[in-house]
C-alpha positions in Angstrom: 55.8 94.1 79.8 57.7 90.2 80.1 60.0 88.2 77.7 56.8 87.2 75.7 54.8 90.4 75.4 53.8 91.1 71.9 53.4 94.5 70.5 50.4 95.2 68.3 50.5 98.1 65.8 46.8 98.2 66.1 46.6 99.4 69.6 49.0 101.9 68.9 48.0 105.0 71.1 49.2 108.6 70.5 51.6 108.0 73.4 53.1 105.8 71.0 53.4 109.2 68.7 55.1 111.3 71.1 57.1 109.1 71.6 59.0 108.3 68.3 58.6 112.3 67.2 60.5 112.9 71.0 62.7 110.4 69.8 62.9 111.9 66.1 64.3 114.9 67.8 66.7 113.5 70.7 68.3 111.2 67.2 68.6 114.2 65.3 70.2 116.8 69.0 72.6 113.2 69.4 73.5 113.3 65.7 74.8 117.3 65.6 76.8 116.9 69.2 78.2 113.4 67.4 79.3 116.1 64.8 80.2 119.2 66.1 81.6 118.7 69.8 82.1 115.2 70.6 85.1 114.6 68.9 86.5 112.4 71.4 83.4 110.3 71.4 84.3 110.2 66.8 87.8 109.0 67.2 86.8 106.2 70.0 83.8 105.1 67.9 87.0 104.9 64.8 89.6 103.5 67.1 87.0 100.8 68.0 85.3 100.4 64.7 89.5 99.4 63.4 90.2 97.2 66.1 86.3 95.4 65.1 87.5 95.4 60.8 91.1 93.5 62.0 89.6 91.1 64.3 87.1 90.3 61.8 90.1 89.5 59.6 92.2 87.6 62.2 89.2 85.6 62.9 88.2 85.1 59.5 91.2 84.1 58.4 90.7 86.4 55.1 92.5 89.0 53.5 90.7 92.1 52.5 91.2 94.4 50.2 92.2 98.0 51.3 89.1 99.1 49.5 87.1 96.1 51.4 88.4 97.3 54.7 87.5 100.9 54.1 84.0 99.6 53.0 83.4 97.4 56.1 84.6 100.0 58.7 82.7 102.5 57.3 79.6 100.3 57.5 81.1 99.8 61.7 81.3 103.4 62.5 77.6 104.4 60.9 76.5 101.3 62.7 78.7 102.8 66.0 77.0 106.8 65.3 73.6 105.5 64.7 73.3 103.1 68.1 75.0 106.3 69.8 71.5 108.0 69.1 69.7 105.8 70.1 71.4 106.1 72.7 71.5 109.7 73.5 68.0 109.8 73.1 66.4 106.6 75.5 68.2 108.3 77.9 67.2 111.9 77.4 63.7 109.7 77.3 64.7 107.7 80.6 65.6 111.2 82.1 62.2 113.2 81.8 61.1 109.8 82.6 62.8 109.6 85.9 62.1 113.6 87.4 58.1 112.9 86.2 58.3 110.3 89.1 
């Protein structure tokens, strides 16, 4: 696929549905692992998020109230959790594809 590729919804194949189902399953597995097993990863995400809040405050030269800092921190953490889960799912799919090749 080149940079100019456009995904046409009308051309969706039944493989797209399988892909989405598989991604949802892997996403849920990653979410459970992150919640129950990967404590180090969770802590690293929290540390990185705190650094990002601090960087934001320094970069924009504004102060935030405690509630605003907490809101921004939680927003960043949830985004990083979601990114982790999608990355986990994509990695699983790539691993499956590599085994088939």
